[in-house]
C-alpha positions in Angstrom: -4.0 5.1 -20.1 -5.6 1.7 -19.6 -5.1 0.2 -16.1 -4.6 -3.4 -15.3 -4.4 -3.0 -11.5 -5.1 -6.0 -9.4 -8.2 -6.0 -7.3 -8.2 -6.8 -3.6 -10.9 -9.5 -3.5 -10.3 -10.7 0.1 -7.9 -10.1 3.0 -7.2 -11.9 6.3 -5.7 -15.2 7.4 -2.2 -13.7 7.0 -2.6 -12.6 3.3 -4.7 -11.4 0.5 -6.6 -12.6 -2.6 -5.7 -10.3 -5.5 -7.6 -10.7 -8.7 -8.4 -14.3 -7.7 -4.9 -15.4 -6.7 -3.8 -15.9 -3.0 -0.8 -13.9 -1.8 0.7 -14.9 1.5 1.9 -12.1 3.8 1.9 -8.3 3.2 1.8 -6.9 -0.3 3.0 -3.8 -2.1 1.1 -2.7 -5.2 3.1 -0.2 -7.3 2.4 0.8 -10.9 -0.4 -1.8 -11.0 2.0 -4.7 -10.0 1.6 -6.6 -6.8 4.6 -8.1 -5.1 5.4 -9.6 -1.7 6.3 -7.0 0.9 8.5 -7.9 3.9 6.8 -5.6 6.4 4.8 -7.6 8.9 3.8 -4.9 11.4 3.8 -1.1 11.7 6.9 -1.3 13.9 8.8 -2.8 11.0 7.9 0.0 8.6 10.9 2.2 7.6 11.6 4.6 4.7 13.7 1.8 3.2 10.7 -0.5 3.0 9.0 2.1 0.8 12.2 3.0 -1.2 10.7 1.7 -4.5 7.7 4.0 -4.1 9.8 7.0 -3.0 12.2 6.5 -6.0 9.2 6.8 -8.4 8.3 10.3 -7.1 5.1 12.2 -7.3 4.7 12.0 -11.1 4.2 8.3 -10.8 2.7 8.0 -7.3 0.3 10.7 -5.9 0.2 9.0 -2.5 0.7 5.8 -0.6 -2.4 4.1 0.8 -1.0 2.3 3.8 -2.9 -0.5 5.5 -1.3 -0.5 9.0 -2.7 -3.8 10.3 -5.8 -4.6 12.5 -6.2 -1.2 14.1 -5.4 2.3 12.7 -2.2 3.9 14.1 0.1 6.6 12.8 3.1 5.4 10.8 6.6 6.1 12.2 7.8 9.7 11.8 10.8 8.8 9.6 8.3 7.2 7.1 6.0 10.3 7.1 9.0 12.6 6.7 10.6 10.6 3.8 7.3 10.6 1.9 6.8 14.3 2.5 10.3 15.1 1.3 9.6 13.0 -1.9 6.4 15.0 -2.5 4.3 11.8 -2.1 1.1 11.9 0.0 0.3 9.4 2.7 -3.1 8.0 3.7 -3.1 5.4 6.4 -5.9 3.3 7.9 -6.5 -0.2 9.2 -5.8 -2.8 6.5 -9.4 -3.9 6.0 -10.4 -0.3 5.2 -7.3 0.3 3.1 -8.1 -2.8 1.0 -11.7 -1.6 0.3 -10.5 2.0 -0.4 -7.8 0.8 -2.8 -10.4 -0.8 -5.0 -12.4 2.4 -5.1 -9.5 4.7 -5.8 -8.0 2.4 -8.5 -11.4 2.3 -10.2 -11.2 6.2 -10.3 -7.8 6.0 -12.0 -5.8 7.4 -9.1 -2.0 7.0 -9.2 -1.4 5.4 -5.9 0.7 2.8 -4.3 -0.8 0.4 -1.8 1.3 -0.9 1.0 -0.9 -3.4 2.9 0.2 -5.2 6.1 -1.4 -8.6 6.2 -3.9 -9.3 9.0 
């Protein structure tokens, strides 16, 4: 299946440049569509903030690539448990690393969702 996933061209200054267009704030990329995401810090991350991803299930999303902000930190336990119950993997890292990793994994055709907290 042909992919038309946005590329993360740049990050920082409170947002992202995706395929040439500036997006203010955090972004959620699901099924190759980027949208604003209300999560501004790891402390705000809840299972509800990933409800759209969880609802799709593992047939559509292998794992969530989570950019947690400036420094790597473990996501809250309820989020980890909700994704595990849904059968969706979780990879988390600082947002800069997650942005670069997203481009590589998308190029490989991986079925992932990217949840990137703006830095």
